[in-house]
C-alpha positions as CSV (number, residue, x, y, z in Angstrom):
1,M,1.2,20.7,37.9
2,D,2.5,17.4,36.4
3,G,1.6,13.9,38.2
4,A,-1.0,15.9,40.2
5,R,-4.3,14.6,41.1
6,S,-6.3,17.2,40.3
7,G,-9.6,14.9,38.8
8,R,-9.9,13.0,42.5
9,G,-13.1,13.7,44.1
10,M,-14.6,15.9,41.4
11,T,-17.6,17.5,42.2
12,G,-20.9,17.7,40.2
13,E,-20.0,21.3,39.2
14,A,-16.3,20.7,38.1
15,R,-17.6,17.9,36.0
16,N,-19.8,20.0,34.2
17,R,-16.8,22.7,34.0
18,L,-15.0,19.6,32.9
19,L,-17.3,18.8,29.9
20,V,-17.7,22.6,29.0
21,R,-13.9,22.8,28.7
22,I,-13.6,20.0,26.5
23,A,-16.3,20.9,24.2
24,H,-14.6,24.4,23.7
25,E,-11.4,23.1,23.0
26,L,-12.3,20.5,20.7
27,D,-14.6,22.9,18.8
28,G,-13.9,23.9,15.4
29,T,-11.2,21.4,14.1
30,L,-11.6,17.7,12.8
31,N,-8.7,17.0,12.5
32,L,-8.0,13.3,14.3
33,D,-4.6,14.3,15.3
34,Q,-5.4,18.1,16.5
35,V,-8.3,16.3,18.1
36,L,-6.0,13.7,19.8
37,G,-3.3,16.7,21.2
38,R,-6.0,18.6,22.7
39,L,-7.6,16.3,24.5
40,L,-4.1,15.6,26.1
41,D,-3.6,18.8,26.8
42,T,-7.2,19.2,28.5
43,L,-6.7,16.1,30.5
44,R,-3.7,17.4,32.3
45,E,-5.8,19.6,34.1
46,A,-8.5,17.3,35.1
47,V,-6.2,14.1,36.0
48,G,-2.8,15.5,36.2
49,Y,0.2,13.2,34.6
50,D,3.9,12.8,34.0
51,A,3.2,10.9,30.5
52,A,0.5,10.3,28.7
53,G,-1.0,8.5,25.5
54,I,-4.0,8.1,23.7
55,F,-4.1,4.7,21.4
56,L,-6.7,4.1,18.7
57,L,-7.5,1.1,17.5
58,N,-7.1,-0.1,13.4
59,R,-9.7,0.9,11.1
60,E,-8.3,-0.5,7.9
61,E,-10.7,2.2,5.7
62,V,-9.4,5.1,7.8
63,F,-6.0,4.2,8.4
64,P,-5.1,2.7,5.0
65,G,-1.4,0.2,4.9
66,Y,-2.2,-0.8,8.7
67,G,-3.8,-4.2,7.0
68,V,-1.0,-6.4,8.3
69,S,-2.8,-9.3,10.5
70,W,-1.1,-8.4,13.6
71,R,-1.6,-4.7,13.7
72,K,-4.1,-3.3,16.2
73,I,-3.3,0.1,16.9
74,A,-3.0,3.1,14.2
75,A,-2.7,6.3,15.7
76,T,-1.4,7.1,18.8
77,V,-0.9,10.8,20.6
78,R,1.7,11.1,23.6
79,R,3.3,13.9,26.0
80,G,6.0,13.3,28.2
81,F,7.7,10.1,26.5
82,D,11.3,10.3,25.4
83,G,12.1,8.6,22.0
84,P,9.8,5.9,20.4
85,L,7.7,3.1,22.6
86,P,7.9,-0.3,22.0
87,D,6.5,-1.7,19.5
88,V,3.1,-1.3,21.0
89,D,1.4,-3.0,18.2
90,R,3.2,-6.4,19.2
91,L,2.7,-5.9,22.2
92,L,-1.0,-5.2,21.8
93,A,-1.4,-8.3,19.9
94,L,-0.3,-10.5,22.6
95,G,-2.4,-8.8,25.0
96,Q,0.6,-7.3,27.1
97,G,0.9,-4.2,28.7
98,L,-1.7,-2.2,30.5
99,V,-2.8,-0.5,27.4
100,G,-2.9,-4.2,25.7
101,H,-4.7,-5.4,28.5
102,V,-7.5,-2.5,28.9
103,L,-8.3,-2.7,24.6
104,K,-8.3,-6.5,25.0
105,T,-10.8,-6.9,28.1
106,G,-12.7,-3.3,27.8
107,E,-12.3,-2.8,31.5
108,C,-10.3,0.0,33.6
109,A,-6.8,-0.8,34.9
110,V,-5.2,1.3,37.9
111,A,-1.7,-0.1,38.8
112,S,-0.3,2.0,42.1
113,D,3.1,0.0,41.9
114,V,4.4,-0.7,38.3
115,S,7.3,-2.8,39.7
116,R,4.7,-5.2,41.4
117,D,2.2,-5.4,38.0
118,P,2.4,-8.0,36.7
119,R,0.4,-6.7,33.6
120,Y,3.3,-3.5,33.0
121,V,5.8,-3.5,30.5
122,Q,8.5,-0.4,30.4
123,A,8.2,2.2,27.8
124,R,9.1,4.8,30.3
125,P,11.8,4.2,32.9
126,A,10.6,7.0,35.4
127,T,7.0,5.4,35.3
128,R,5.8,4.3,38.8
129,S,2.1,4.2,38.6
130,E,-0.4,4.3,35.6
131,L,-3.9,4.2,34.8
132,V,-6.2,3.3,31.5
133,V,-9.4,3.5,30.6
134,P,-11.0,2.5,27.4
135,V,-12.6,4.5,25.2
136,H,-15.9,3.8,23.5
137,A,-18.1,5.0,20.8
138,G,-21.1,3.8,19.5
139,G,-21.2,1.0,21.8
140,R,-17.8,0.0,20.2
141,L,-14.4,-0.2,21.5
142,V,-12.3,2.3,20.1
143,G,-9.2,2.7,21.9
144,A,-7.7,4.0,25.1
145,M,-6.5,6.3,27.1
146,N,-3.2,6.1,29.5
147,L,-1.5,8.0,32.3
148,E,1.7,7.7,33.9
149,S,3.0,9.7,37.2
150,D,6.8,9.2,38.4
151,H,5.3,9.1,41.7
152,P,4.2,5.4,43.6
153,G,0.6,5.5,44.1
154,A,-0.6,8.6,41.9
155,Y,-4.0,7.4,40.7
156,T,-7.2,5.8,42.5
157,N,-10.4,4.3,41.4
158,A,-11.5,8.1,41.8
159,D,-9.3,9.5,39.1
160,A,-10.2,6.4,36.9
161,E,-13.8,7.4,37.1
162,T,-13.1,11.2,36.5
163,L,-10.8,9.7,33.0
164,R,-13.9,7.2,32.3
165,L,-16.0,10.7,32.0
166,F,-13.3,12.2,30.2
167,S,-13.2,9.4,27.9
168,D,-16.6,9.3,27.4
169,A,-17.1,12.9,26.6
170,A,-14.2,12.9,24.4
171,A,-15.0,9.8,22.3
172,I,-17.8,11.9,20.5
173,A,-15.0,14.4,19.2
174,V,-12.6,11.3,18.3
175,E,-15.9,9.6,16.4
176,K,-17.0,12.7,14.5
177,A,-12.8,13.2,13.5
178,V,-12.3,9.4,12.6
179,L,-15.5,9.6,10.4
180,Y,-14.3,13.2,8.9
181,R,-11.1,11.2,7.8
182,L,-12.9,8.4,6.8
183,F,-14.5,11.1,4.2
184,V,-11.2,12.5,3.2
185,Q,-10.0,9.1,2.8
186,K,-13.0,8.2,0.3
187,E,-12.2,11.4,-1.6
188,R,-8.4,10.9,-2.2
189,L,-9.2,6.8,-2.6
190,E,-11.7,8.3,-5.6
191,E,-9.1,10.2,-6.8
192,Q,-6.6,7.1,-6.6
193,L,-9.3,4.9,-8.5
194,R,-9.7,7.6,-11.3
195,L,-5.8,7.8,-11.9
196,A,-5.9,3.9,-11.7
197,L,-8.3,3.9,-14.2
198,E,-6.2,5.7,-16.7
199,A,-3.4,3.0,-16.2
200,G,-5.2,-0.2,-15.9
201,G,-8.3,0.5,-17.0
202,R,-7.9,1.2,-20.5
203,T,-9.4,-1.2,-22.7
204,G,-8.5,-2.2,-26.6
205,A,-5.8,-1.4,-28.6
206,A,-3.2,1.9,-28.3
207,T,-0.6,2.6,-30.9
208,W,2.4,4.4,-29.0
209,P,3.7,7.7,-29.7
210,G,6.0,7.6,-32.5
211,I,9.4,5.9,-31.5
212,P,11.8,6.8,-34.5
213,G,12.4,3.8,-36.4
214,W,10.4,1.8,-34.8
215,D,6.6,0.5,-34.6
216,A,4.8,0.0,-31.3
217,A,1.3,-0.9,-30.4
218,G,-0.4,-2.0,-26.8
219,Y,-3.6,-3.9,-26.3
220,T,-5.3,-4.7,-23.1
221,R,-8.6,-5.9,-21.3
222,P,-9.2,-6.0,-17.6
223,R,-11.3,-8.7,-16.2
224,Y,-13.2,-6.2,-14.3
225,E,-14.1,-2.6,-15.1
226,I,-10.6,-1.4,-13.6
227,G,-7.7,-4.1,-13.7
228,G,-4.5,-4.8,-12.4
229,D,-2.0,-4.9,-15.2
230,Y,-0.2,-2.1,-16.5
231,Y,2.2,-0.8,-19.3
232,D,4.1,2.3,-20.0
233,H,7.0,4.0,-22.1
234,I,8.6,6.9,-20.1
235,P,11.0,9.0,-22.4
236,L,14.2,9.7,-20.8
237,A,16.6,12.4,-21.1
238,D,19.2,11.0,-23.4
239,G,16.8,9.8,-26.0
240,R,16.4,6.6,-24.2
241,L,12.9,5.3,-23.8
242,G,11.9,3.4,-20.3
243,L,9.9,0.2,-21.2
244,V,7.3,-1.7,-18.4
245,V,4.5,-3.9,-18.0
246,A,3.4,-5.2,-14.8
247,D,0.7,-7.6,-13.5
248,V,0.1,-6.9,-9.3
249,S,-1.8,-9.4,-7.2
250,G,-5.4,-9.5,-7.0
251,K,-8.3,-8.3,-8.8
252,G,-10.7,-5.1,-9.5
253,S,-10.1,-2.1,-7.3
254,L,-7.4,-3.2,-4.7
255,A,-5.4,-4.4,-7.3
256,A,-5.8,-1.0,-9.1
257,M,-4.5,0.5,-5.9
258,T,-1.7,-1.3,-6.0
259,L,-0.9,-0.9,-9.5
260,T,-1.1,3.3,-8.9
261,T,1.1,3.0,-6.0
262,F,3.5,1.1,-8.3
263,R,2.8,3.6,-10.9
264,A,4.3,6.6,-8.9
265,I,7.3,4.4,-7.4
266,L,8.3,3.1,-10.9
267,R,8.1,7.1,-12.5
268,T,9.5,8.7,-9.7
269,Q,12.6,6.1,-9.5
270,V,13.1,6.5,-13.3
271,E,13.2,10.4,-13.1
272,G,16.1,9.9,-10.7
273,E,18.0,6.6,-11.6
274,P,16.6,4.5,-14.8
275,E,18.9,2.1,-14.9
276,P,16.6,-1.4,-14.8
277,V,18.3,-3.2,-11.9
278,R,18.5,0.0,-9.6
279,T,15.1,1.1,-10.5
280,A,13.7,-2.4,-9.6
281,S,15.4,-2.8,-5.9
282,A,14.3,0.5,-5.1
283,A,10.7,-0.1,-6.2
284,N,10.9,-3.6,-4.0
285,T,12.2,-1.9,-1.1
286,L,9.2,1.1,-1.5
287,L,6.6,-1.3,-2.2
288,R,7.5,-3.6,0.7
289,E,6.9,-0.5,3.0
290,R,3.7,0.3,1.3
291,M,1.6,-3.1,0.6
292,A,0.4,-5.9,2.6
293,P,3.1,-8.8,3.0
294,T,0.8,-11.1,0.5
295,E,0.8,-8.2,-2.2
296,Y,3.4,-8.0,-4.6
297,V,3.9,-7.1,-8.6
298,T,5.5,-8.6,-11.7
299,A,7.0,-6.5,-14.1
300,V,9.6,-6.6,-16.7
301,Y,11.2,-3.2,-17.1
302,G,13.4,-2.5,-19.2
303,V,15.4,0.7,-20.7
304,L,15.6,0.7,-24.9
305,D,18.3,2.8,-26.9
306,P,15.9,3.4,-29.9
307,A,19.0,4.4,-32.1
308,R,20.9,0.9,-31.5
309,G,18.5,-1.5,-31.0
310,L,19.7,-1.8,-27.5
311,L,17.5,-3.1,-24.6
312,G,19.1,-3.4,-21.1
313,Y,16.1,-5.0,-18.7
314,T,15.3,-7.0,-15.5
315,N,12.5,-9.3,-15.4
316,C,10.9,-9.3,-11.6
317,G,8.8,-12.8,-11.6
318,H,7.4,-11.8,-14.6
319,P,6.3,-13.9,-17.5
320,S,9.1,-13.6,-20.2
321,P,8.8,-11.6,-22.9
322,L,9.8,-13.1,-26.4
323,L,12.6,-11.4,-28.7
324,V,11.4,-12.9,-32.2
325,R,14.1,-12.7,-34.9
326,A,13.7,-11.5,-38.4
327,D,13.9,-15.1,-39.5
328,G,11.5,-16.3,-36.9
329,R,13.7,-17.1,-34.0
330,Y,13.0,-16.3,-31.0
331,S,14.1,-16.4,-27.3
332,S,12.9,-15.3,-23.7
333,L,13.8,-12.6,-21.5
334,T,14.4,-14.4,-18.4
335,T,17.0,-12.5,-16.5
336,G,16.1,-10.4,-13.4
337,G,14.5,-12.2,-10.0
338,P,11.5,-12.3,-7.9
339,P,8.1,-10.1,-7.7
340,L,8.6,-7.1,-6.7
341,G,7.7,-5.9,-2.7
342,L,7.6,-9.8,-1.7
343,L,11.3,-10.4,-0.4
344,A,13.6,-7.9,1.7
345,G,16.7,-7.4,0.1
346,A,15.7,-9.4,-3.3
347,R,18.7,-9.0,-5.6
348,Y,17.8,-8.3,-9.6
349,L,20.4,-9.1,-12.2
350,A,20.6,-7.4,-15.3
351,G,19.9,-8.5,-18.9
352,E,20.9,-7.1,-22.3
353,V,19.8,-7.9,-25.9
354,T,20.4,-6.1,-29.1
355,V,17.0,-5.8,-31.5
356,E,18.3,-6.0,-34.6
357,P,16.1,-4.5,-38.1
358,G,12.8,-6.6,-38.4
359,D,13.2,-8.0,-35.1
360,L,9.9,-7.9,-32.8
361,L,9.7,-7.8,-29.0
362,V,6.7,-9.0,-27.2
363,L,5.6,-8.5,-23.7
364,F,2.6,-9.9,-22.3
365,T,1.2,-10.5,-19.1
366,D,-0.2,-14.0,-17.4
367,G,-3.7,-13.5,-18.9
368,V,-2.2,-14.0,-22.3
369,A,-0.2,-17.2,-21.6
370,E,-2.7,-18.5,-19.3
371,A,-5.8,-18.4,-21.2
372,E,-7.5,-21.7,-20.8
373,G,-9.3,-23.7,-23.7
374,A,-12.3,-25.8,-23.3
375,G,-10.7,-28.7,-21.5
376,G,-8.5,-26.6,-19.2
377,E,-5.3,-26.5,-21.4
378,E,-3.5,-23.1,-21.4
379,F,-2.8,-21.3,-24.4
380,G,0.9,-21.2,-23.3
381,V,3.9,-19.0,-24.3
382,D,5.0,-21.6,-27.3
383,R,1.4,-20.7,-29.1
384,I,2.0,-17.1,-28.4
385,A,5.3,-17.6,-30.2
386,E,3.8,-19.3,-33.2
387,V,1.3,-16.6,-33.8
388,V,3.9,-13.7,-33.6
389,R,6.1,-15.9,-35.8
390,A,3.5,-15.9,-38.3
391,S,2.3,-12.3,-38.5
392,R,5.8,-10.9,-37.8
393,H,5.7,-9.3,-41.2
394,L,2.7,-7.2,-40.3
395,P,2.3,-3.9,-38.6
396,S,2.9,-4.1,-34.7
397,G,-0.9,-3.5,-34.3
398,R,-2.0,-6.0,-36.8
399,I,0.2,-8.8,-34.4
400,L,-1.5,-8.1,-31.5
401,E,-5.2,-8.5,-33.4
402,E,-3.8,-11.8,-34.4
403,V,-2.7,-12.7,-30.5
404,V,-6.1,-11.9,-29.7
405,R,-7.9,-13.4,-32.3
406,A,-6.0,-16.7,-31.7
407,T,-6.4,-16.9,-27.5
408,A,-10.3,-16.1,-28.0
409,E,-10.3,-18.9,-30.8
410,F,-8.6,-21.1,-28.4
411,R,-10.7,-20.4,-25.5
412,G,-14.4,-20.7,-27.7
413,S,-14.9,-16.8,-26.1
414,A,-13.8,-13.1,-26.1
415,D,-14.1,-13.1,-22.3
416,Y,-10.9,-13.9,-20.5
417,A,-10.5,-15.3,-16.9
418,D,-7.7,-12.6,-16.1
419,D,-6.5,-9.3,-17.3
420,F,-5.1,-9.8,-20.6
421,T,-2.2,-7.2,-21.9
422,V,0.1,-7.8,-24.5
423,L,2.5,-5.2,-26.2
424,A,4.4,-5.2,-29.6
425,L,7.4,-3.1,-30.0
426,K,9.0,-4.0,-33.8
427,R,12.1,-2.5,-35.3
428,M,11.3,-1.4,-38.9
429,P,13.9,-3.1,-41.0
430,L,16.6,-1.3,-42.9
431,G,15.3,1.1,-46.0
């Protein structure tokens, strides 16, 4: 019966039956959500309730995306609540609420009358009494079990002892399910890293598939085995071409994971709406939902009409690409907005240029412009422009070789302190 106290004063035999029942209900599943759900359903027969919940503390490797500094609760399973709970993460971060108190102190909490308990925070108007116990696994606090009743005085210390017994038995199953999720997450991580290696682990020069009337090439060299730079070309249905060069914050595998997320978001968005400003705005929103507040992506995304040489673009906080004219004059593509994933509701502006026959587009990441010489001076955009101007009559692949050679000579080393990526797209002269 809901709200009953069937666990009060349990005999030793009844406790043994409860333990057998828990083991039976949890046998055959390692799915964490199923484990938590079955625990709550079994618990109703041991210690009655009108509402209940199990709250697990965050472990970033098990619950990716919960790495925000204040976020403590990563998984909840509930029964008897109408609508969403208040922001339990923030309450817990402040040690508020009975659940927050238990997870903060590791001690049981019994409230015979929640209206008189200063620790109580209302999540369900009908609740009159509440019982919360910690869940420990391997000597470590991993969560809390919470029971609520519509009747005052529904729970006693005897019920708390029964719930403690239940939580101790359940902790083994919970820990197994958490470890299994860790295993599954590791498998997914390895697959994502494999994809990241394809996008951010390429090393050396690569000639792009033929673009009629154009000569295009790219060169990338990650600082570590897996890099955070990314460039791509995305064929569009109308014969146009999506172009992107990007640099994610951080280094190594974490940067590669963010890169993989960005790549998936970009390609999905471009399939539905390729226009640069809309694409950037959508990517900014989606990245903010999936990354920690300190993470971001700088990028230039453009749509090129190869036949007309028309490039529409937006620059999202990225080093400005160079448009080098056939006569040697050059300009920077600066129009756009802030890095992606950094500011909610960020606005992006659209830029447009026409690449004439003989002109050259050069896109690069900050690892190129910020390559430092022996005295700490940066190579800089002006030097990039001078190298490209001097070699603009060469094929794109050779132009990139000149940029790599010049930066290596400037540094006095072929090693770079950051991921290094540079692209060249040259519109072939007529005839």
